[in-house]
C-alpha positions in Angstrom: -6.6 -12.0 -14.1 -6.4 -15.3 -12.2 -9.4 -15.9 -10.0 -8.2 -18.8 -7.9 -8.2 -19.5 -4.2 -4.6 -19.5 -3.0 -2.6 -19.6 0.1 -1.8 -15.9 -0.5 -5.5 -15.0 -0.6 -6.4 -16.9 2.5 -3.9 -15.2 4.9 -4.6 -11.8 3.4 -8.4 -12.4 3.9 -7.8 -13.5 7.5 -5.7 -10.4 8.1 -8.3 -8.2 6.5 -10.8 -9.6 9.0 -8.5 -9.0 11.9 -6.8 -6.0 10.3 -5.7 -3.0 12.3 -7.5 -0.3 14.2 -6.3 3.2 13.3 -7.1 6.2 15.4 -6.4 9.6 14.0 -6.9 12.1 16.8 -6.9 15.9 16.3 -4.1 15.7 13.6 -2.8 18.9 12.1 0.1 19.1 9.7 1.9 21.8 7.7 4.9 22.1 5.4 7.7 24.6 5.9 8.0 27.3 3.2 10.9 29.6 2.3 11.3 32.5 4.7 10.0 30.6 7.7 6.3 30.5 6.7 4.3 27.3 6.9 1.6 25.9 4.5 -1.2 24.3 6.5 -2.3 21.0 4.9 -4.4 19.2 7.6 -6.3 21.0 10.3 -7.6 19.0 13.4 -8.5 15.8 11.5 -10.0 13.0 13.6 -10.9 9.7 12.1 -11.3 6.1 13.4 -10.8 3.1 11.1 -12.0 -0.2 12.5 -10.2 -3.5 11.7 -11.3 -4.9 8.3 -12.9 -1.6 7.3 -12.3 -0.2 3.8 -12.1 3.6 3.8 -11.7 6.0 0.9 -10.5 9.6 1.2 -12.0 11.9 -1.4 -11.2 15.5 -2.1 -9.6 17.8 -4.7 -6.0 17.7 -5.5 -3.8 19.3 -2.8 -6.3 18.9 0.0 -4.0 16.7 2.1 -5.2 13.1 1.2 -1.7 11.8 0.4 -0.2 13.7 3.4 -2.6 11.9 5.8 -1.8 8.6 4.2 2.0 9.3 4.6 1.3 10.1 8.3 -0.7 6.9 8.8 2.1 4.9 7.1 4.6 6.4 9.6 6.7 8.0 6.9 6.7 11.3 8.9 5.2 12.3 12.2 2.2 14.7 12.4 2.9 18.3 13.5 0.1 18.1 16.1 -2.2 15.3 17.3 -1.6 11.6 17.4 -2.1 8.5 15.1 -2.2 5.1 16.7 -2.4 1.5 15.4 -4.1 -0.8 17.8 -3.5 1.7 20.6 0.2 2.1 19.9 1.6 5.4 18.5 2.7 5.3 14.9 6.2 6.7 15.0 7.9 5.0 12.0 7.2 2.8 9.0 6.3 -0.8 9.8 5.8 -4.0 7.7 2.3 -4.2 9.1 1.4 -1.1 7.1 2.3 -1.2 3.4 1.8 1.7 1.1 1.2 1.4 -2.7 1.8 4.8 -4.4 0.6 6.0 -7.8 4.2 5.6 -9.1 5.2 1.9 -8.9 8.9 2.7 -8.0 10.3 -0.7 -9.1 14.0 -1.3 -9.0 15.1 -1.4 -12.7 17.9 -3.9 -12.1 15.6 -6.5 -10.5 13.2 -8.8 -12.3 9.5 -8.5 -11.6 9.7 -11.5 -9.3 12.7 -10.1 -7.4 10.9 -6.8 -7.0 7.9 -8.5 -5.6 10.1 -10.6 -3.3 11.9 -7.5 -1.9 9.9 -7.2 1.3 10.2 -10.8 2.1 14.0 -10.7 1.5 14.4 -7.6 3.6 12.4 -9.2 6.5 14.5 -12.4 6.1 11.5 -14.6 5.4 12.7 -18.1 4.7 13.0 -19.0 1.0 10.5 -21.9 1.5 7.8 -19.3 2.1 8.6 -17.4 -1.2 6.0 -19.4 -3.0 3.8 -16.5 -2.0 5.6 -14.4 -4.6 4.3 -16.6 -7.4 0.8 -16.5 -5.9 0.9 -12.7 -5.8 2.1 -12.5 -9.4 -0.7 -14.9 -10.4 -3.3 -12.8 -8.5 -2.3 -9.6 -10.4 -2.0 -11.5 -13.8 1.8 -11.2 -14.1 3.0 -14.8 -13.9 4.2 -14.8 -17.4 6.3 -11.7 -16.8 8.1 -12.8 -13.6 11.5 -12.9 -15.3 10.9 -9.5 -17.1 12.5 -6.3 -16.0 10.5 -3.1 -15.3 11.5 -1.4 -18.5 9.8 -4.3 -20.4 6.5 -3.6 -18.7 3.7 -1.2 -19.5 2.8 1.4 -16.9 -0.2 -0.7 -15.8 1.8 -3.9 -15.5 4.4 -2.1 -13.4 1.7 -0.9 -11.1 0.3 -4.4 -10.8 3.8 -5.6 -9.9 3.9 -2.9 -7.1 0.6 -4.1 -5.8 1.8 -7.7 -5.8 4.9 -6.5 -3.9 2.6 -5.1 -1.2 0.2 -8.1 -1.1 2.9 -10.6 -0.7 3.9 -9.1 2.7 0.4 -9.8 4.0 0.0 -6.4 5.8 -2.6 -5.7 8.4 -3.2 -2.3 6.7 -2.9 -1.7 3.0 -2.6 2.0 2.2 -3.4 2.8 -1.4 -2.5 6.3 -2.7 -4.2 6.2 -6.2 -2.4 3.1 -7.2 -4.9 2.3 -10.0 -4.8 5.7 -11.6 -2.4 4.6 -14.4 -4.2 1.5 -15.3 -6.6 1.1 -18.3 -10.3 1.1 -17.5 -10.8 -2.7 -17.7 -7.7 -3.6 -15.7 -8.7 -0.9 -13.1 -12.2 -2.4 -12.7 -10.7 -5.9 -12.4 -8.1 -4.8 -9.8 -10.8 -2.9 -7.8 -12.7 -6.1 -7.6 -9.7 -8.1 -6.5 -8.9 -5.5 -3.9 -12.4 -5.6 -2.5 -12.2 -9.4 -2.3 -8.9 -9.3 -0.4 
């Protein structure tokens, strides 16, 4: 793990300080079941996350943690209630909110570097700003694997590439859905420390 101050770390730290305010107001959600029944997942959840705050959702499997994160990310709307970011309703995904899932979902035909650069390319960020990709790869300890393909990585390395892909976009809100679950214990501890620093 590289522990160096970089241009990547500085903007992310600045954004972390500014961050985003998230208000979850009286949110309920359910999933449709066969035969017209519905499975309730969230029931009148209210929560406020201040800019720069680090919040962890804890609970048993199936209690709605991932569902709430998907709603905050804007991947689907809540059945009832409202979620806002800085006072604006969250109605769709946005680059200011980046999700890192437990499964890294890297494109197998793209190198690690190209996978990490995907968000910058999609947003048409000028190539002269793509040095952030190399800085993100260094931050997660994958510089030597930039030209590798996902099938050449271990599960933990692929997850670190997914984390670098999120960090390079300098989101105001980083939504993590058990992204360190597949890492070995030492790498998990190291990455937890890096995330807390960011």
